[in-house]
C-alpha positions as CSV (number, residue, x, y, z in Angstrom):
1,X,-0.2,0.1,0.0
2,X,1.9,2.5,1.5
3,X,5.3,1.3,1.8
4,X,7.4,2.6,-2.0
5,X,5.9,6.2,-0.7
6,X,7.0,6.6,2.5
7,X,10.4,4.5,1.9
8,X,9.5,1.5,4.6
9,X,10.2,-2.1,3.4
10,X,7.4,-3.5,5.6
11,X,4.5,-2.7,7.1
12,X,5.5,-0.5,10.9
13,X,2.2,-1.1,12.7
14,X,0.6,-4.5,12.1
15,X,-1.2,-6.3,14.8
16,X,1.0,-9.7,14.4
17,X,3.4,-9.6,17.6
18,X,6.7,-10.0,15.8
19,X,9.7,-9.4,18.2
20,X,11.9,-7.8,15.6
21,X,10.1,-5.4,16.5
22,X,10.2,-5.2,20.7
23,X,11.2,-1.8,21.6
24,X,13.4,-1.6,24.6
25,X,10.8,-0.5,26.7
26,X,11.3,0.3,30.7
27,X,7.5,-2.3,31.6
28,X,9.0,-4.6,28.8
29,X,12.4,-4.6,30.2
30,X,11.0,-5.4,33.3
31,X,8.1,-8.2,33.0
32,X,11.5,-10.2,30.6
33,X,14.2,-9.2,33.9
34,X,11.2,-11.0,36.6
35,X,10.3,-13.7,34.0
36,X,14.7,-14.5,33.4
37,X,15.7,-14.1,37.2
38,X,12.7,-16.6,38.4
39,X,13.1,-19.5,35.3
40,X,16.7,-19.7,36.9
41,X,15.7,-19.2,40.2
42,X,13.5,-22.9,39.7
43,X,10.1,-20.9,40.6
44,X,7.0,-23.2,39.9
45,X,4.4,-20.9,39.2
46,X,5.2,-17.3,37.2
47,X,2.4,-14.8,36.3
48,X,2.4,-12.2,34.1
49,X,-1.3,-10.1,33.2
50,X,-2.0,-7.2,31.4
51,X,-5.2,-5.4,29.4
52,X,-5.6,-6.1,26.1
53,X,-2.8,-5.0,23.2
54,X,-0.7,-4.4,25.9
55,X,2.2,-7.1,24.8
56,X,2.2,-9.7,26.7
57,X,2.1,-12.1,23.7
58,X,5.0,-9.8,21.9
59,X,6.6,-10.4,25.5
60,X,6.1,-14.4,25.5
61,X,7.5,-15.2,22.1
62,X,10.4,-12.3,23.2
63,X,11.3,-15.0,26.6
64,X,11.2,-17.6,23.8
65,X,13.8,-15.9,22.1
66,X,15.5,-14.9,24.3
67,X,14.9,-18.0,27.2
68,X,18.5,-19.5,28.5
69,X,19.3,-23.2,26.1
70,X,19.4,-25.6,29.4
71,X,14.9,-24.7,29.6
72,X,12.9,-26.9,27.0
73,X,9.9,-24.7,25.7
74,X,6.4,-26.1,25.4
75,X,4.1,-23.3,24.0
76,X,0.7,-23.1,24.3
77,X,-1.0,-19.8,22.4
78,X,-4.5,-21.3,22.9
79,X,-5.1,-23.0,26.7
80,X,-8.7,-23.6,25.9
81,X,-8.5,-26.5,26.3
82,X,-9.9,-29.6,28.4
83,X,-7.4,-30.6,30.9
84,X,-7.6,-34.3,28.8
85,X,-6.6,-31.8,25.7
86,X,-4.5,-29.3,27.6
87,X,-2.3,-32.8,28.5
88,X,-2.0,-34.1,24.9
89,X,-0.9,-30.2,23.4
90,X,2.3,-30.3,26.5
91,X,3.3,-33.4,25.4
92,X,3.2,-32.8,21.6
93,X,5.1,-29.9,22.3
94,X,7.6,-32.0,24.1
95,X,8.1,-33.9,20.8
96,X,6.1,-37.6,22.5
97,X,5.2,-39.8,19.7
98,X,1.6,-41.4,19.6
99,X,-0.5,-39.3,22.2
100,X,-3.5,-39.9,20.2
101,X,-3.6,-43.5,20.7
102,X,-3.0,-43.0,24.6
103,X,-6.4,-43.3,27.2
104,X,-5.3,-40.6,30.1
105,X,-3.1,-42.6,32.6
106,X,-0.6,-43.3,29.6
107,X,-0.9,-40.1,28.4
108,X,0.0,-39.0,32.2
109,X,2.4,-41.6,32.5
110,X,3.9,-41.1,29.8
111,X,5.3,-37.2,30.6
112,X,6.2,-37.5,33.9
113,X,8.8,-40.4,31.8
114,X,9.8,-37.6,29.8
115,X,10.1,-34.6,32.5
116,X,12.7,-37.9,34.0
117,X,13.8,-38.0,31.5
118,X,14.8,-34.1,30.4
119,X,16.2,-33.6,34.4
120,X,18.7,-36.3,33.4
121,X,20.2,-34.3,31.1
122,X,20.2,-31.7,33.5
123,X,17.3,-29.6,31.3
124,X,14.4,-28.0,32.9
125,X,11.2,-28.4,31.2
126,X,9.3,-24.2,30.9
127,X,5.0,-24.1,30.2
128,X,4.3,-20.9,29.0
129,X,0.7,-20.5,28.4
130,X,-0.7,-17.4,26.6
131,X,-4.3,-16.3,26.7
132,X,-4.1,-18.1,30.0
133,X,-7.4,-16.4,31.8
134,X,-9.3,-18.7,29.2
135,X,-7.8,-21.9,31.1
136,X,-11.4,-24.0,32.3
137,X,-11.3,-24.6,36.4
138,X,-11.0,-27.7,36.0
139,X,-7.6,-27.2,33.6
140,X,-6.3,-24.5,35.9
141,X,-6.6,-27.8,38.7
142,X,-4.8,-29.8,36.2
143,X,-2.0,-27.8,36.0
144,X,-1.6,-27.2,39.7
145,X,-1.4,-31.4,40.0
146,X,1.1,-31.5,37.1
147,X,3.7,-28.9,38.7
148,X,3.8,-31.2,41.4
149,X,5.7,-33.5,39.9
150,X,9.1,-33.3,41.0
151,X,12.5,-34.5,42.2
152,X,13.8,-34.6,46.0
153,X,15.9,-31.2,45.1
154,X,13.8,-29.5,42.6
155,X,10.9,-29.2,39.5
156,X,11.1,-31.0,36.6
157,X,8.1,-27.9,35.3
158,X,7.7,-24.2,35.4
159,X,4.7,-23.2,34.1
160,X,4.7,-19.9,32.9
161,X,1.1,-17.5,32.4
162,X,0.4,-15.1,30.7
163,X,-3.1,-12.8,31.4
164,X,-5.8,-9.7,31.2
165,X,-6.6,-9.2,35.0
166,X,-9.5,-11.6,34.6
167,X,-6.7,-13.9,35.8
168,X,-6.4,-12.4,38.4
169,X,-10.2,-12.2,39.2
170,X,-10.0,-15.9,39.0
171,X,-7.2,-16.4,41.0
172,X,-8.7,-14.5,43.4
173,X,-11.1,-17.1,44.6
174,X,-11.4,-19.7,47.1
175,X,-11.6,-22.1,44.8
176,X,-8.2,-21.6,43.2
177,X,-6.7,-20.7,46.6
178,X,-4.1,-23.7,46.3
179,X,-3.1,-22.9,42.8
180,X,-2.8,-19.5,43.6
181,X,0.3,-19.5,46.3
182,X,2.1,-21.6,44.2
183,X,2.7,-18.4,42.2
184,X,5.7,-16.9,43.4
185,X,6.3,-14.0,41.2
186,X,4.4,-12.4,39.1
187,X,4.2,-9.1,37.0
188,X,1.4,-6.5,35.9
189,X,2.2,-4.8,32.4
190,X,2.0,-1.5,32.3
191,X,-0.1,0.7,29.8
192,X,3.0,2.9,28.1
193,X,3.6,6.8,28.9
194,X,3.2,9.4,26.4
195,X,7.6,9.4,27.0
196,X,7.2,6.0,26.1
197,X,5.2,5.8,22.9
198,X,6.7,8.4,21.3
199,X,9.7,6.2,21.2
200,X,7.9,3.2,20.4
201,X,6.2,4.9,17.5
202,X,10.1,5.7,15.9
203,X,11.1,2.9,16.6
204,X,8.7,1.0,14.8
205,X,9.3,3.1,12.3
206,X,13.1,2.9,12.0
207,X,12.7,-0.9,12.1
208,X,10.9,-0.8,9.0
209,X,13.4,1.4,6.9
210,X,12.2,4.9,7.2
211,X,14.9,6.8,7.2
212,X,13.0,10.3,6.5
213,X,12.4,13.3,9.5
214,X,10.3,12.2,12.3
215,X,6.6,11.0,11.5
216,X,5.3,12.2,15.2
217,X,6.0,15.4,15.9
218,X,4.9,15.4,19.9
219,X,2.2,17.4,19.8
220,X,0.5,14.1,16.8
221,X,2.1,11.5,20.1
222,X,0.3,13.6,22.4
223,X,-3.1,13.0,20.4
224,X,-1.8,9.3,19.5
225,X,-1.4,8.5,23.3
226,X,-4.7,10.2,24.3
227,X,-6.6,8.0,22.1
228,X,-5.0,5.0,22.8
229,X,-4.6,5.2,26.3
230,X,-1.4,4.4,26.3
231,X,-2.3,1.1,24.3
232,X,0.7,-0.2,21.7
233,X,-1.5,-2.2,20.1
234,X,-4.7,0.5,19.9
235,X,-1.8,2.8,18.4
236,X,-0.7,0.1,16.4
237,X,-4.4,0.7,14.7
238,X,-4.7,4.3,14.7
239,X,-1.3,5.0,13.5
240,X,-1.1,2.5,10.7
241,X,-4.8,3.8,9.6
242,X,-3.0,7.9,9.9
243,X,-0.1,6.8,7.6
244,X,-2.9,5.7,5.1
245,X,-4.5,9.0,5.3
246,X,-1.8,11.2,4.9
247,X,-0.5,8.8,1.5
248,X,-4.5,9.6,0.0
249,X,-3.9,12.7,0.5
250,X,-0.6,12.6,-1.6
251,X,1.5,13.7,1.4
252,X,5.0,12.6,2.8
253,X,4.4,13.5,6.6
254,X,1.4,13.2,9.1
255,X,-0.9,16.3,9.5
256,X,-3.9,16.6,13.0
257,X,-6.7,15.2,10.5
258,X,-4.8,12.7,9.8
259,X,-5.0,11.4,13.5
260,X,-8.2,12.3,14.0
261,X,-9.6,10.6,10.8
262,X,-7.9,7.9,11.9
263,X,-9.4,7.8,15.5
264,X,-13.3,8.2,14.4
265,X,-12.7,4.8,12.1
266,X,-11.6,3.2,15.4
267,X,-13.7,1.1,17.4
268,X,-12.4,1.3,20.8
269,X,-9.9,4.1,20.7
270,X,-10.9,7.6,22.7
271,X,-12.3,10.2,21.4
272,X,-10.6,13.6,20.8
273,X,-13.1,16.0,20.6
274,X,-16.2,17.2,22.4
275,X,-18.6,14.5,24.0
276,X,-22.5,16.2,22.6
277,X,-23.1,16.5,26.3
278,X,-20.6,19.2,26.2
279,X,-21.1,20.7,23.1
280,X,-25.0,20.7,25.2
281,X,-24.0,22.0,28.9
282,X,-21.7,24.9,26.5
283,X,-24.6,26.3,24.8
284,X,-26.7,26.3,27.2
285,X,-23.5,28.4,29.6
286,X,-23.3,31.0,26.4
287,X,-27.4,31.0,26.2
288,X,-27.7,32.3,30.0
289,X,-24.5,34.3,29.5
290,X,-25.8,36.9,27.0
291,X,-29.8,36.7,28.4
292,X,-28.4,37.6,31.6
293,X,-25.9,40.3,29.1
294,X,-29.3,41.2,27.8
295,X,-31.3,41.9,30.6
296,X,-28.6,43.6,32.4
297,X,-28.8,45.8,29.3
298,X,-32.0,45.9,29.8
299,X,-31.9,47.0,33.2
300,X,-29.0,49.5,32.6
301,X,-30.7,51.6,29.7
302,X,-33.9,51.6,32.1
303,X,-32.2,52.9,34.6
């Protein structure tokens, strides 16, 4: 679309969690440090939560890329699975053959044997579950029981849960208190500050190959930050549409109207204009002032 127009190699604001666009931001670096530290110290359950669009899946994939080699990983991107399906998905990720023909007892035994085999090699297993708030209650309990597999000196499996704030709400219930008590490290991803936001937008353009003058001025960055509430995914949607708007107008730079048009076309974005209520209130106030002024003027004339 607008790649050649702006001198880009690839689209800078896609929604795919591509780790090549990972930006060196404090909130994500802190989360990554927490995860790596927790895994190196041998902790069983680790939890990362954040609002929709704050970068949990990107962080998960970044962890997969940077995790030390002595860890064996199993990545479950869609955990809306029954306990049996969850065990089977983990077994497939660990390379266990023929799991389709196993009953649950044989599958559980095969998983335990594989974990012991990996442990004897001096390695550890890490299971990463994205969108963990979608896990059925029975599957959360199966994970807790799964984490019981250990030797006298170390756990054989570590579990990392990535989820929306609803995961915290579920873990706060009495029924899941045993699982909650096993979470030794947790981190809450926050939205980006306006300063981080500017770096984020500039970084993505640079990675995509842009070499021109700054596309997002401080004023435009402020508008995108306000409309997106500091959520990276929303910022990507708005920024992509703003570039389309500028391209359609034949410009090589962004204007305020491009951002406004993009925001109006983005469902979950905060409005940048005044609400109808504000305009109604303003009209009433102006009307009252005009009437009061006119009345005062008439009274002064009659004096």
